[in-house]
N, C-alpha and C positions, 0 to 999 in steps of 0.2 A: 539414437536420436529418436524422437517423437514427432509426429504432426499433428496439429489442433484442426477439429473442424466443426464448426458448431450450427447448430438450427436452429433458426428465430421463428417461432411459429404461433399463432394467436390462437392455438387452442392446446391441449395440457396433450402433449404424447402417452395415450391410454397403452396398456399392455398389449393389448392386439398391434397396435400399430408400431410399437417396439421391436415386438418380437419381427414384424417383417420387415422394419430395418436391418435386425440382425439377421437377417435370410438373404444379405448382401453378396457373402460367401459361399453359398447355394446349404444343400442341405446337409452336406457335409464336416462343416466346421461345428463346434460345442460351443456351450453358454458356462459361464460360470459368475456367480457374484461374490462381491468383497464389500465388508463394512457394514452387516446387518442387511444386505441387498439396495445398499445406497450407491453400491456398483456394479453395472453390469458388464463381462466382458465377454467378446467373442472369440474362440478360444480354436487354433488348429486341435487336429486330432490328438496329438500326443500332450495336451492340454496347455499349450504354453501360449498366454495370451497375447490378440492381432490388433484386439481395440478395446481399451475401456471407455464406456460411457458412464457419464455421474447421470446422478437423480437429477430432472427437469428441473427449474430453478423459474416459478411467477417474478417478471420484471415488474414491478408498478410505478418503479421513478421513471422521470420522463429523463431526455440524454443519454441511458448510460451505452446505449449499443452505439449512438454516434461520438461519444466519449473515448469508446473502448474497439470499436471496429471501424468508427466511420463511417456502420450504416444507421439510417435516420430510419427509425421502427416505430410508429406508435407504440402508448402503451395500453393495456396490458400485454405483454407479450411472454411466452416462456421459452426460457435458454436452457439448450441441451447440448451440454459439451461433450464431444467424443475425440479420446487421446488414443492415436493410431505408432506402432511400432516402425518404426522404418527399419529395423535391422531385415524385416521378411518386407522383400519389394513390394506384394500387393497391400500392407498395411495402409498407406494413404489411400489409394484406390476403395479400401474397404470402408474405414471414414468417411472418405465423401459419399461412397452411397449408402452407407447408412442412413447420415444429413439431406441428401438428394430424398431419398426416400420418404422422410418422416415430412420434409417440405413440401411436396407432389402431395401428400394424403392432407395434411392437415394447411395446406395454402401456405407456407410461409415461403422464406430465403433461409438459404446457407452462403455462411462464413467460412473462407473465402468463396467468391461466387465459381471461382473457375475450378474449387475444388467438386461442386453438386456432380452428382449423377444418378439413375436407378439401375445402372448395368448390373448386376451377378459374376462379379470379382473371385472365380477359380484359384484355388490356392496352388499356384504350381510351387513356389519353391519347397526345394529338399528343407523342411525345417532341420530334419535333424544334423543338417551340418551348421545350424546359428547357433552361435552359445546363448545358452538359459540364461537371461539376466540374475543377476545377482539379488535385485533390489525389489520390495514383494508390491510397495508404494507406486500406484501406477505414472503419478508423477514424476518420478527418477527414475534417471536412463543409467547411472553408475555408481557405483554405491561401494565406497572401500572403507577402512575400520576411520579412516579422519573427515572425509564428505560424503553429501550425498549430492550430485552432482544434475541438474536440473537442464537438458539444451531444449531450449525454443528456438522456432525459425519464425517469427512474428514483429510485425511492427512494433508493437506496446503489448510491453509483457504487464499484463494487470494480475493483482494480488488474488487470486483466484482461490477455490475455496482447492482445488488440486494442489497449487503454493503452499496454503497457507496449514494443510494436512503435512506436507513435504518439510518445511519450517518446522510442525510441531514435531515431528518425528526424529528431524535431526539435531533436534535442542537436546531431546528426553534422551538422546544417545551420544550425545556430547560430540556429535560431525558438524562439521560446517555448511553452510547450505550454499554451493555457488549454482549459479545462474552463467550459461554458458550460450551466448547469442550474436548474430551477424553486427558488422559494424554499422547501420542501419537504424539497429533497433532502438528502444526507448524505451521508459520506465516510465510508470505509475507511480504518484509523489506514495503511495502503501509501500509498493517495493521496493520504492528505492529507501524506505524508511526503516525496511525489514533485513534488507542488506546493508544498512549502513554499523560501519565498524566491526572488528575482527570476530567472528573469523568466516564470517559470511561475505560473500565475493558475488559483484557481475563482473564476469570474464567474455572478455568480447575477442572475437577472433577477427582479427585483421587479415586478409590475403596477402597481403605485400609484406607486411611484419609481424606474423604471429599473434601470439594473446597478451593483454594488458588488461588490468581492470579500471573498466570503465567510471569509477567514481576516485579512484586517487591516481590512476596514469600509470602505475609501477606494471613495469612488462614482467610477464608471466610466464612461467612452462610447468609441465604437469611432474611433479618428483614426489616419491613417497606417497603416491595416494591422494595427492590434493592440488590444485594451483595454486604457487607460491609462487614470492615474487623474486625475479633475479638478481643476486645481489655484488657486487664488485669485489677488489679485495680491500677495499675499506669495508665492507657491509654493508653499502649503500645502494638501494633501490635506483634503478633507471624508470626516468619518464618516456614511455613511448611516444613517439614523431606523431604519432595521430589524436593525442591527447593536448590541443590547443585551444587556448579562448576561441570561442565563436564571437562576429563581430557584434555591438552591443546594436541591439535593436528598440531600442527604449522600452522595451517590455520589467516588470518592476512582480515582487512581489511584495506582499504586506504578511509577514508570518506573526501574531500572537500565541506566545508558550505561557500557559498557566495551569495553577493548580487551586486545585479549591480542597476546603474538608468541611465536613457533615458531619451530624451527630448521626449513629447507625439505629432511629427509631425508624415503626413504620409507618407513618407518616411521608418519608422521605421520598422525593421523585427526582432522579437522576435526571440530567442531562440539561435543566433549565439554564446553568452558565454557559453553556456554548449556543444554546437558543436564545439567549439575548444576546451575546457577543454577535453572531450573524445576525441576528435583525439592524441589532447597532449599525453596524458598518453597510449590510447591503438592502436594508429597507424589507429584508423580507428572511423567514427564518428558514432550515434548512429543509430540504426536500426530502431524504432517503435516509436513511442507516442501515447497516448492515454488518458480517463479521468477516466480510470476504466482498471483491468486487467479481459479476458488476452489483451493485447496491441496488437492491431490490425492493427491500418495505420501503410506505409512507413514513416519515418521521412521526415520531409517538412517544412523548418520554415517559409515558405513563407503561408502554412495550418494553421499551429500553429498560427499564428499573426491572418490571418481572424478569425478562431475561439475565439481567446482572446477578438479581436476588438469588436465582434460581443457580447461580454459579456459583457464589459465593460458600465457601471463605478465598475458593479460587478466583484469579482476576479476572476480567474482562478485558476483552481490545475490539475497537468498535469501529466504522469509517461512516464518516455522515460526507455527502453531496448537495450543494444548492443546485439553484435554478442554472440552466444549461447558457443564458444568457452571460452570467457573472461566474467565471470561475471561481470555485470555492471546495475547500475540502480538507476535513479535520478528522484524526486519529483520537481517538479518546480509549484513555486504558482508567479501569474502574479498580480500585483495589481497598480491600475490609485492613484497617491498621487498628493497632490500639486505640488510637486517637480519633476513630472513628471512620470515615467512607472519603476516600480522597480520590479525585477525578483528576488526572492531567489528560491537558487539552492542547493539541498543537493544531491551530486553523489558518490555514493558509489561503490568500484571497489573488488572485491575477489580474493583472494593470496591464494595457498594451498603451504602446507611442501615444500623448494625448492625453490618457488618462490619469485624475490626479489620486493616490492613497490616501483616505478619509483621516491624516493623521492628528487631526483638530479633534477628532472624536474621544483619541486615546484616554485623555484625563477623565474625562466625564463618564465614559465607561469602565474606567476604574474604578469610579467611585460608586457606583450603582453596583457593581460586580460584590465587593467589598460590603456596602449594606445589605446586601440581598441574598447574595449566592457564596457565601463563606470564602471568597477569594484570599489565599495566601503569600501569592506571587504571578507575577507577570512580568512576563519580557516581550519586548515588542520590536521587530527588526524588518530591515527593508532589506532586498538584495535583488540582483541582476538575475532574471530566467525568466522564461518562457511564460510566457501569461498562462498558456495551457494547465501549466501544472506539473507536463512532464519531464523527467531530466533525459536526453541524452550524454552516449558516449567520451563528453570533449569537457575542457575544463569550465569550471563554474566559479564566481568567487564568490565569497561568503557571505553570508548576511552581515548587515552591520547595526548594531543597537541604535534604537530609537527612546527608549525610557524604559525605565526601569520599577513595580510597582511592589510594594510591600505591604503586606494586608493590616490589620492591626493586630491578631494575636501576635503574628513575629515581631511587632513593632513592640508589642508588649514584653516580651520577650531579652529582649535588645537592649530594651531602655530608651526612651524617648528623646530624654536627650542629649543622647551618645548618637543615635540614629540622625537626628535632624543636623550633626556637623560632620559627616563621613569625608566630604575632601574639601579644601579647596575649589573656590567658584562652580559649585557644584549644591545646589538649594535645593530641596526637597519639598515640593506641595505636598500642605496637611490634608487629607480627603477625612468627609465623615465627621462625627461627632467631639468636639477638643478632649473630651475625656477617655478616648479611646480612639484617636487617629490611626489612618493608614498615613503612608506616605508613600509621594508619588516623585520619581527622579526623572528626569527630564536628561537628557546623553545627547542628542543631535538629532538631524534632518534625515541622516540612513544615506550621508555623502563620503563622510570620513572615516577609512577606516581606522583611526589613528583612537575611534572611540570606544574600540574594544580593547585599548590598556584601561582607558577611565574605566569604565565597566567591569575590565576588571580587579581592576585597585577598589572598587565599590565592594564588590563581594567580598572579598578580602577581605576589609575592613570590616563589614558588618561580622564578617563569621569569628571573628579574635575580638569581639567584643566582650 
């Protein structure tokens, strides 16, 4: 297991300050580097890592410390994260002393506050009696042939660069990423997205009932080097008692899943479809973007495009956030295909009791996206879920479709006459020029679960034309 401690400072920790922090264990401990110097490790005399420190990140996006840590820190600030191995008793205290020294020298704060100190923490544990971890990645606590297991003891698990590296490594090695947390932990939306579906898992450690999957509720046990469902004699997984629906507080989420396609030319600027959607629904553009949490870069479509272009032909996965007053978060996957450059975007907005999601703006937004941003499809849905966009380890009702938009290109491929008459009592609206229209299918108001049946019939009909 590891313990995370974060120093939040108004100034960048320079080499001298980092070295002072690394003296938290006294002169007998050593220092190592990983990832071309991006990770510094405080090591025991035999070389095993005790604390891993990631390169400081300059956060210029307001509200990120409050969203992820509950600490209201003015921007810009530097986020320096340390992960301590708790296999050695002094590990957590060493991380706290390292972060406390940075905060003391640079005038910042430490999260969690109770971890901060400036004490020298001498190593008294006999490290020769502690097994050497099999994992080389700092975020991974247990590595087997089937799984990379990360144990997190924090209230909110964000998709940090530690976790994105762990996910990337697990995927490359055909392993599952499995995050183990206490019962009270929640996930940010990017973390939930990354763990959704086989083989990755969110494993909840319930002190009264053992382990269960925080997204499906399946009771789990450790078997064959991985957490896997406990099956009865019929091969059916049981659902944990703790995985129950929470009371409806009136909070809702509006979810737009859209895909765009653009010619791959040098004048292409990505992110504009997301920016237009965000502005239409909230009145403001996104505030920031990044490849991990915390989201640290101010929103800039040109910089985003340059970043994706530099990575091509490899796909690029990004996160965007909005102003703290209106919970909004998007994931964006940019892919180079034979047809051009595609953007797969999922934008989620949170609404509290008494706040009305702007469903009346969806159809004109769809028309604008088709006309100016190469929209090929868009599914809009509503779900009952927390306004702050975090996921607890409890049952949540699935989203319910509100509308589906088909862009001009797929309408042309399907055939306009056929696409205009998909199902009884379902009349799509034409968007755009009559010669090359898009079609917008209203499905409901997001309150009737049976709308899924209508949507499935629609998609099956369109696929088989």
